[in-house]
N, C-alpha and C positions, 0 to 999 in steps of 0.2 A: 478708283477708288481709295479715300484721300486714308483711312488707315491701314496699314496691314491688318490692323487688329482684327476689322472689320470687315474684310474681304468675306470669309466665307458668308459672314449671316447675310450682305450682298447679296452673294451670290444664289444666297438662299433664297431672298425679298424679291432682288431682280429680276431672276428667268422663273430668267437666268434666277425666281426672279433669276442677296445683296448676294449678288453682291455677289456673284458674286456674285468663286471665285475665281467671275464676269468672272489670230492667226487668219490663216488662209477660209475661199470658201467654204461658208457650211454647208454640209450635205447630209445625205442617208445614210445607211450601213456601209462600208467600208468605200467612204468619198463618193455613191453615186447620186444619182441628180434624186434631191432633200425632196423635191414634190410627185414624183415616180413614185419615189418608195411610201411611200403614202399617200397616192393615189389621185395627189391633187381635185381644182375646184369639183371635176367632171364628178368626184364620189362622196359629194359635200352635201351633207342634208338637215335641216333643221327640226331642232329637236332633240330628245334626249337629257341623259344625266353625265356629266363628264367630274371624273371622280382622282384629283388631283391627291397622293401621295405622297409626306412628306417627310422630312426628318426635322427640323426646326420648325416650330408655328409661326404662323403671318401676325407675330406678337406687332405693338401697337400700330392699328390698323386706323390710323389718322394721320389723312396727307400733312399735316404740321409736324410727324415725326416720324417720317418712312425715308430712310435714307438708300434711294436705289440708282439704276443708275435707265434710265430711259421711259422714266414712269413705269419701273417695276411689269412683273407679268401676271401676278394676281390682283396684286392694286390698281394695271389701269383698267381693269373691267369695269372698276367703280366710279372711278378716275380718271379724270381726265384734262387736261393743260394746255396750253395753249401751244405749244407745239409736240410735238411724240416724235418714234425713231418709226422708219419707215418699213414697215410688216411685209419683205420682201428675206428669200432666201442669198445669205453668203452676204457678198462686196455691194448691195445694193440697199440691203437692212442696215446699213450703216449711216445711213443716211437720216440728216432730222429735215422732218418733213409737218408743212402742220394741222392743230388738230380741233382747238376751238377759234384759233385765231383762220384768218384770210390766208395768210401767209406764213412764213416763219420768222417774220420784224423785219421796220425796213428803220433803219439808222444815218443817224445826223451826228451834224456833230463832236464828229471825227468818233463813232464809235459811244459815247459817252450817253448818245439819248434812244432810246430802243422805243418804237412807236408799232403795237396791234390793233387791229381790228376787229371784235369779233362776227365770225359768223351768223347773220339770221336767222329765229327760230330755234335755238337753244334752251333746253330746261331742263331744271330739274327734276327728281324721281316722282316730288309731287304737281306735275304739272306748271308748275314757275316760271318765269325765264330765268335765264340768268345773265346777267350783267357783267358789267364791267371792274361793280363797285363791287362786285363776290367775290369777282378773282383777286382785289387790292386787299378787301377783309381776311380772306385762307392764305396770301399773304404776312398780312400783317399781324398775325396769331400764331405762326412759327417761328416769330421771335418770344415769345412768352417763354420763361423758364421752364414752366412746366409743363410745356410741349415742342422740349426739344430735340434733341435730335436728329435732326436732316441736316440739309446738306449746309455748309456754312456760307456758302458763295455770297448769297444775298446778304447779308451784316458784311462781309468784306467790300462787295459793291456797292449796291446803294448807296445813295450821299445820304448821311443820319444814320445808316445802319446799325456800326458800332456803337453807338447808344441806347437807340430804341428800343424799351422793356415790351410791347406790345400792346395789343390793345385790350389789353384788363386791366394796364396799368398807364396807357395813355390813351387814352380816348381818343385823343385827337390826329390818331395816325401818322402815315407815314408823308410828307410832304411830295420828297422824291416819286413818287408817285400819281399820277395825277389820271384822271378820270371824268374829264372833259363830257361825254356822253356816256348812255348806255353799253356804248358798242367800241367805244375810244379808251382803250389803257396806254399810259403814257411812261416810262420807267429815267428814271434821270442819277447815275451813274457815275463816279465820282474819278472812276480812267479810263482810258477806253477799253473795252470791250467786244472782240470779235465775235468769241463765241457763244456769244449771251442767245442767241437760237436751240448752241447745244443746252443749256443752266435750262429753260425757259421744257421741258421736258419731265424735271424734276415734280416729283408731287407738291412742294408747296404755293406748285402756281393751279392747284386745283380750286375752283371754285367753290366756297363756303357761304351758307344765308347764314347772313349775321343772326336771326329773330331764331335759327336754327342749334346754333351754335351749342353745347355742354360744354364743353370746357376738356378739362381731361376722363368724361363719358361720352366723347363724342366718340370715339371709337367703335364703344359699340350700335352706334345704327350711324355711322357719318352719310349725308347724303346725297347721294349718288345721282354724279353727270355721267355715266358709261351705261356700260346696254345690261350692266345686271345693277342690282341694290342689293344688302347686309339684311338679310329677315334670318338671322343667327349668327351670332361671334362668341364663345364657347370656352372659358378658360383663355384667356387673352392669347386670343389665334389660331389656336389646337385643332378645336372646331370651325371650321366659318362655310356657312347656307348660302351660298349668292342665289337669286330668281330673278326674271329677266326685268326690267326697268321698262316697262310702256310707256314709257315717253320718251324715250331715247329714240332716236331717228337717225336711219339709218343710210338718209343721206344727208348729213352736217356729216354723216366721221366715216372718208376710206379708208381707215384701215382697220379697225377693228369687224371681221365679221357676226360671229356672236353665232357661230351656231347651235350649243344646245339650249336649251330652257332652263336648265340650272347648273351651274356649279360647286362637288362637293368636297371642300376641302378637308383633310385630314395628316394632321403633325403627332407629332411624337412615336415617331417609326423607328426602329431601327435598322440599318439601309440594306441591311441582307434579307430582312423584310420586304420589304420597301418591292426590291429586285424579284424572291422570288415569287411575290404576286404577282408584277406586271410580265415573270416568264412563264407563269401558269398562265395566266387569262381565264380567268375562271370566275362563272358568277358579273357580278358589277365591275371587278377588276379587268374585263376585256374594253371597256370604256374608261380604260384611268391612266395618268398620265403623272410622272416626279417634276416640278420643280429644282429641286434642290441633290439629286441624289443620284452618282456616277457609277456605271459599271468600274467596278475594282478589278486588276489583275488577274485573278483568280476567276474569276467572273465572267469577263469578257473573254477566256479562253473557252467557256465554255459554249460560249454563245455565239463563239466563230465557228465550233464545230457543231452546230444546230441552223440548217440555211434557214428553218422559218424565224428563228426567233431574231436567225441576223437581216432580217430582214424586216428587224419591227426595232433598232438600234438606231436614232439622231449622231449624226455627227458634227462636231462645231465647235466653235473659234472663239476664245471671246476672249479682250484688251488684255493679260493678266503678265507681266516675268515671275520666276523666281530667280534669284540672285546672290552672289555673295556680297556683304558691304563690306569697304573696310571702315576704320575710325585710323586716319591719317593721326589725329593729334595721340596714339598710343603706338609706344615701341613694339616693333623693327615696321610700324605700318605706316611711317612718318617718310621711312622710304620709299620714291616711288619706283624700284628696281624691284624691292619687295614682294610692294605689290604688282608689278611685272609676272616676275616669275612664276606668281601661283596663279596669274594667268593665263602661263604661258603651259602651265604643269595640272593644271583642271581635264580632266577624262571626260569630258560631255559623255560617249556610248554608257559609263559604267552609270552617267549620274541620272542620264533617260532610262538606263534599267531600273535604278532603285525607287523611281517615280511611276514604276510599273509598267514601261514598255515604250515603244515605239508609235504601240495605237494609241496610249495616253500622255506622251510628253515626243515634242519638239527640242532636238537642240538651240540655245538660243549665244547669237554675237553680239546681239545689237540689244539694246536697254531695253526700244520701245518694241512692242510685239509686231510682229512681221504682217502686217495690214496696208494698206493705201489710205485710207483713213486714218492713221496715226502722223503718215507719214514716214513710214518703213523705209531708209535708206542701208541697205545689205553693207557693211564691213564687220571687219575683223581685224584688228589692230597687231592681238598677240594668237598669230595662230597657232594650237594649237593643234589641227589633224581630229580626227575622230577619239585620238587618246591620247593624247594628251603630250606635250612636248619637251621631256622630261630634262634634254642636255641643254635645249636654250634657258631652259627652267636654272637650270645650278651653274651656267655659267655668266646669269643675271646677279642670282648670290651670289659668286664671287665676286662678281663686280659691285657689290654694296656689301662688301668685307664679309660675310659668312661663307668662306670657302668650302668650311667643314659641314656645312648646311646651318640650320635653324630649330630650335621648337616653337608651337604655337598653339593659342588655347582659340577652338570654333564653338562657339555658343550657339545652341539650337534649341529647337520644341524640343521636346515631350510624345509633344501630339504624334496621332496614325497620321497623319495626314497627306502623303507622299510628295511632303514640300520643301518643309524647315524641319525636319523628323529625322531619325537619326537613324534611316535608311540613306539616307543623304547625306548625311553628314560623315554617314562610314564611308559612302564612295569619293569624296574626299579627300577623306586622310587613307587611302590607300591608295589614291593617283596621287596624294603633294607626297610621300615617303619615297616613291620612286624616285624625284630628285632633290633627296636626301633634307627634306621638311618633314618634321618626325610635328604628327598634330594629336594633341591633345584635346579629349571633344567635352563641352560643358552642357549638357544636358537638362532643361527649367522647365516643370510645369506652364502650362499655355499664360496663363496669366504674369506668373514671376519673367517669364519670357519677354512676352511686352513692354513690363514695363520697367524693363531692365534695357532692353533695345532701342525704349523710344523716350528715354530721359540720355539731358546732354549731360549729369550730372554719371552716370554709372557707364556709359553705352560700352561695350568691351571694343576691341579693337578689327574681332573679326569675325561676322556672326552670317547666320542666314537667314534671309531675306527675301518680301514676295510683295508685287506690287499691280492694283489693280485699274480699273478702269471708272471711271465715273461717268465719265461718255467716251464715247472713238475722235479720239483729239490725244498730240502730244503735246499739251497746255496739261491736262492735269497727271500726265504724266511725269511728265517734267519740271514743272516750277516745284512743287512741295517736294523732291527731291535735289534740286541743283542750285534752286530761284535762293542766295543767300541771307532775302534781305524776311523767307520764310522759317528762319531754324529759332524754333522757340527756346529758352533758356530755362525757364518753370512751368512745363507742361510736358506734352507730347510733342516730340520732333523728330522729322522724316529725311532733314536733311540730311542724313548719315554722316557724310563726310564730309559736312565742314563749309560745302563752298559756298563762295563769297568772292563771285568772279564778276569783277562789273562790267564784263563783256558780255557777258553769261547775264547777267542780272538786264542788261538794255538791250538784249535781243530778244528776251522774253516778252520784256516791255514794248518790244519792235513786233512782233508778231502777232500782238493782243491786237496790236488794232489796226489787225487787214479782217476785211469781212471776206473777205475771197476765202472759203475753206480750202481752198487746193489747193491754192497759193498760200496758205499758211502749214500748210502740211508738211510742202517744200519743206520752208525753214525750221522746225519742227525737224524734219528730217537731219538736215544738215546740224542742226545742231545740235541732235544728240550724237552725229558720229565725231564729232569735237571735242564734244564734254568727255566721250570713249576713251579719249586720247589719256586723259589724266588717269585712271586704271583706280577710280572710284569707286568700283563694282565689277564683279565677272556675275556676269549674264550667265545664266544656267538651262534653264528650259523654259518656252510653254505650252501649256496643258489643253491638251484636246480633250472635251467632253462632251463622252460614248454616254446617252440615257434610252433604257428602257421603256416603251409604250406598247399598252394593250390594244388586242388584237382588231377591238373593232375601234379604232381611232384612226381619222386619215384624214385629209390637207394640213400634212408634217410639211414646217417654216419651220426655217431655222437661220436665223442671224448674225453678222460679224459683229451685230450691234449687242447682243445676248448671249450668244452660244450655244444659246439648248431651244427646246421646242416653244412658240410661240401663241400659248395655249388660246389669245383672244384670234387664230386663225382656224383651229381644229373644228372638225366635225366627231358626231360620236354614229352610229347605225343605232 
């Protein structure tokens, strides 16, 4: 996902949900098979109410405004899109599959034109037919300033998208989206984009009937194209009540099981309260899940010692990397040997412990997450072992002109998120001290931290960062961080190393032309390995998500796309 500051939000919405924030095969407790831990389809029955207990409200419940991965978790119960994520365990769940469309799209003209055909018999919650014009209108309204917040790709990719202001100001619409008949929609892009099928999973591709559009009030009762409709939305998503959409047909939807009769989403809860309620599983909490609250280290220790609780933990991996970022415009980080020295000095064992231990974090030496869909290619250009290579770090510092060591400042967030927080910063401080590097810590409050590290004018030389996936591919991971053309001088900038290498930019363009996503993945992995040689980042760890669910929840499916339980699949007794 595009902005580090939005990752936590996306994990909540998309599980992942935002985001997240959002590795290997996802599975059940202690890496047992996920389906067997939840009982599988054999125990799945229709009926009942599924409760969702969350920390973050499902705010901006308008398909134009949501920024999710794969259509989100709660949102995808109401909003269907042209394509969606495959609702299966592990790596199989990282594939894109048809949803409203009959296939994942037909490219032409070097992947600058994408054509989709809608399935027959699709209906809104009021029984009216879903047409290609409804999808076109849904996309167009996402360009309106008052409905901003969604993924920015359509504005970047569609011809004319950069200047379009949405249907409220420009009733003519976007010429780059054609609807030759009720079942056909054609997109004209200004450059080749082989990953357009991934983008078509975003909620901006949700059909919206123009006659029912109420602008900024649409989120109160968006017209459903999915198996559930909104019957209550209180306090901007703090309480969402969903009930069956009787005009949804399973014959047109191979992905959503829609077992419960209703979904009751309650947010604004403290994370410890959520885990306690799921642990106790009393009353309605026996049929409850969470889409945004992980088990912390202390809670996990308690759960691990209880066989019954351990059987109700879903384990998953979302494409996400925590890392150190360098600004090579700030001394001494302009010297590659200094950056390499720090890379060698890092003690990943202590960092993993600071992140909650090996059950909640996996050490990383690659920028791309360790999943096949991203193009994961193993490499370790600066092998530090498990606990750091202080001797090699000192040798490089001497070559860089710092034979007596040096003093640097590490900027981090004060948020207790086990990612960019004081615990991680302190672990790095301790490791680098062994290599003769004195680290002063600069902790900032969350908003101040984001503002500082995302501004070209204020970006520090040495800071903690993280990045999550808009979809499971190397493209949205590498391009925003390493494409020199994406350096933003007067806004939020994420190319922290200010890399503007023509060979890198050209390779990104070449990969974007590929419509064979497996071949593209290999190329992304090779590019990651090439960029890694410059030591512009130090990958630290990939998070692991462990979340409790109620004792009456069945059919647990956790994909590598979201890393968390997919509520479109669960059943309750």
